[in-house]
Backbone as JSON, one array per atom type, in Angstrom:
{
  "sequence": "XXXXXXXXXXXXXXXXXXXXXXXXXXXXXXXXXXXXXXXXXXXXXXXXXXXXXXXXXXX",
  "N": [[-8.71, -13.19, 37.78], [-9.94, -9.89, 37.34], [-8.94, -6.49, 37.74], [-9.8, -3.11, 38.57], [-9.45, 0.47, 38.35], [-10.99, 2.82, 40.22], [-12.23, 5.86, 39.29], [-13.81, 7.59, 40.66], [-13.61, 7.03, 43.41], [-10.92, 6.68, 43.73], [-9.65, 4.19, 44.15], [-8.62, 0.73, 44.04], [-10.53, -1.84, 42.65], [-12.6, -4.79, 42.36], [-14.42, -6.89, 40.02], [-17.07, -6.32, 40.76], [-17.38, -3.57, 41.25], [-17.67, -0.01, 41.01], [-19.63, 1.63, 38.4], [-18.87, 1.09, 34.91], [-18.22, 3.45, 33.48], [-17.0, 4.98, 35.37], [-14.5, 4.03, 35.88], [-11.17, 2.71, 35.23], [-9.65, 0.19, 33.25], [-9.89, -3.28, 32.29], [-7.33, -4.57, 34.5], [-4.65, -6.89, 34.96], [-3.46, -7.31, 37.44], [-3.59, -6.19, 40.9], [-1.62, -4.34, 41.46], [-1.02, -3.21, 38.95], [-3.46, -1.94, 38.41], [-3.47, -0.12, 40.5], [-1.6, 1.73, 39.71], [-2.77, 3.05, 37.63], [-3.47, 5.77, 37.02], [-0.95, 6.92, 36.87], [0.04, 5.6, 34.63], [-1.7, 6.58, 32.68], [-0.91, 9.27, 32.66], [1.76, 8.98, 31.8], [1.34, 7.95, 29.21], [-0.09, 10.08, 28.05], [1.88, 12.1, 28.06], [3.75, 10.92, 26.34], [2.27, 10.85, 23.96], [1.84, 13.58, 23.61], [4.41, 14.37, 22.99], [4.88, 13.14, 20.6], [6.26, 13.2, 17.45], [4.84, 12.69, 15.12], [2.3, 13.56, 15.49], [0.34, 16.42, 15.22], [-1.15, 19.34, 16.21], [-1.25, 21.8, 15.07], [-2.41, 23.36, 12.31], [-1.01, 24.94, 10.51], [1.59, 24.12, 10.46]],
  "CA": [[-9.53, -12.1, 38.24], [-9.62, -8.59, 36.79], [-8.97, -5.37, 38.67], [-10.11, -1.83, 37.97], [-9.17, 1.64, 39.16], [-12.19, 3.65, 40.28], [-11.92, 7.29, 39.19], [-14.67, 8.29, 41.61], [-13.12, 6.8, 44.77], [-9.46, 6.54, 43.67], [-9.3, 2.92, 44.77], [-8.63, -0.47, 43.2], [-11.69, -2.66, 42.96], [-12.8, -5.98, 41.54], [-15.48, -6.88, 39.02], [-18.33, -5.79, 41.29], [-17.16, -2.22, 41.75], [-18.47, 1.06, 40.43], [-20.02, 1.43, 36.99], [-17.75, 1.1, 33.96], [-17.85, 4.81, 33.09], [-16.27, 5.6, 36.47], [-13.26, 3.3, 36.19], [-10.2, 2.32, 34.19], [-9.29, -1.22, 33.31], [-9.39, -4.11, 33.37], [-5.91, -4.85, 34.68], [-4.44, -8.27, 35.42], [-3.05, -7.34, 38.84], [-3.94, -5.03, 41.71], [-0.53, -3.37, 41.33], [-1.23, -2.5, 37.68], [-4.63, -1.08, 38.59], [-3.11, 0.94, 41.44], [-0.82, 2.78, 39.03], [-3.51, 3.41, 36.41], [-3.36, 7.2, 36.72], [0.43, 7.15, 36.44], [0.14, 5.09, 33.27], [-2.41, 7.55, 31.84], [-0.04, 10.44, 32.55], [2.9, 8.59, 30.95], [0.87, 7.86, 27.82], [-0.4, 11.43, 27.57], [3.15, 12.76, 27.78], [4.32, 10.3, 25.14], [1.5, 11.3, 22.81], [2.11, 15.01, 23.44], [5.74, 14.51, 22.42], [4.98, 12.35, 19.37], [6.47, 14.09, 16.31], [3.89, 12.38, 14.05], [1.03, 14.19, 15.82], [0.48, 17.87, 15.17], [-2.42, 20.06, 16.31], [-1.11, 23.08, 14.39], [-2.66, 23.15, 10.88], [-0.07, 25.73, 9.72], [2.94, 23.56, 10.54]],
  "C": [[-9.04, -10.79, 37.62], [-9.77, -7.52, 37.86], [-9.19, -4.09, 37.9], [-9.69, -0.72, 38.9], [-10.39, 2.54, 39.09], [-11.78, 5.12, 40.29], [-12.72, 8.11, 40.19], [-14.09, 8.21, 43.04], [-11.6, 6.7, 44.88], [-8.98, 5.31, 44.43], [-9.3, 1.81, 43.72], [-9.83, -1.3, 43.63], [-11.78, -3.83, 42.0], [-13.94, -5.79, 40.56], [-16.74, -6.16, 39.5], [-18.17, -4.4, 41.89], [-18.13, -1.23, 41.13], [-18.77, 0.79, 38.96], [-18.81, 1.66, 36.07], [-17.31, 2.51, 33.59], [-17.06, 5.54, 34.16], [-14.95, 4.9, 36.77], [-12.42, 3.01, 34.97], [-9.9, 0.85, 34.36], [-10.03, -1.99, 32.26], [-7.86, -4.26, 33.35], [-5.77, -6.26, 35.26], [-4.09, -8.36, 36.9], [-3.52, -6.09, 39.58], [-2.89, -3.93, 41.56], [-0.67, -2.55, 40.04], [-2.39, -1.52, 37.8], [-4.29, 0.11, 39.49], [-2.32, 2.06, 40.77], [-1.47, 3.22, 37.71], [-3.36, 4.88, 36.05], [-1.94, 7.57, 36.29], [0.61, 6.74, 34.98], [-0.55, 6.05, 32.28], [-1.53, 8.77, 31.61], [1.16, 10.15, 31.64], [2.49, 8.54, 29.48], [0.55, 9.23, 27.25], [0.86, 12.19, 27.22], [3.79, 12.22, 26.51], [3.58, 10.78, 23.88], [1.72, 12.79, 22.55], [3.45, 15.25, 22.76], [5.94, 13.74, 21.12], [5.13, 13.27, 18.16], [5.49, 13.84, 15.14], [2.54, 13.08, 14.27], [1.24, 15.7, 15.86], [-0.89, 18.52, 15.18], [-2.41, 21.36, 15.51], [-1.29, 22.88, 12.88], [-1.69, 23.91, 9.98], [1.34, 25.16, 9.7], [3.25, 22.62, 9.39]]
}
């Protein structure tokens, strides 16, 4: 079974939840889906700190 994190309701749901544009996933476990927003934040921080990525054209 797959699990999703609903961005609209901030809950974990199964296949028959909200529409795809309102959720993150799929995740293999409920626990993984429950920490979806934490994972997004961790990835954003990692990408922000990636020395290979640079938004400054003058650098």
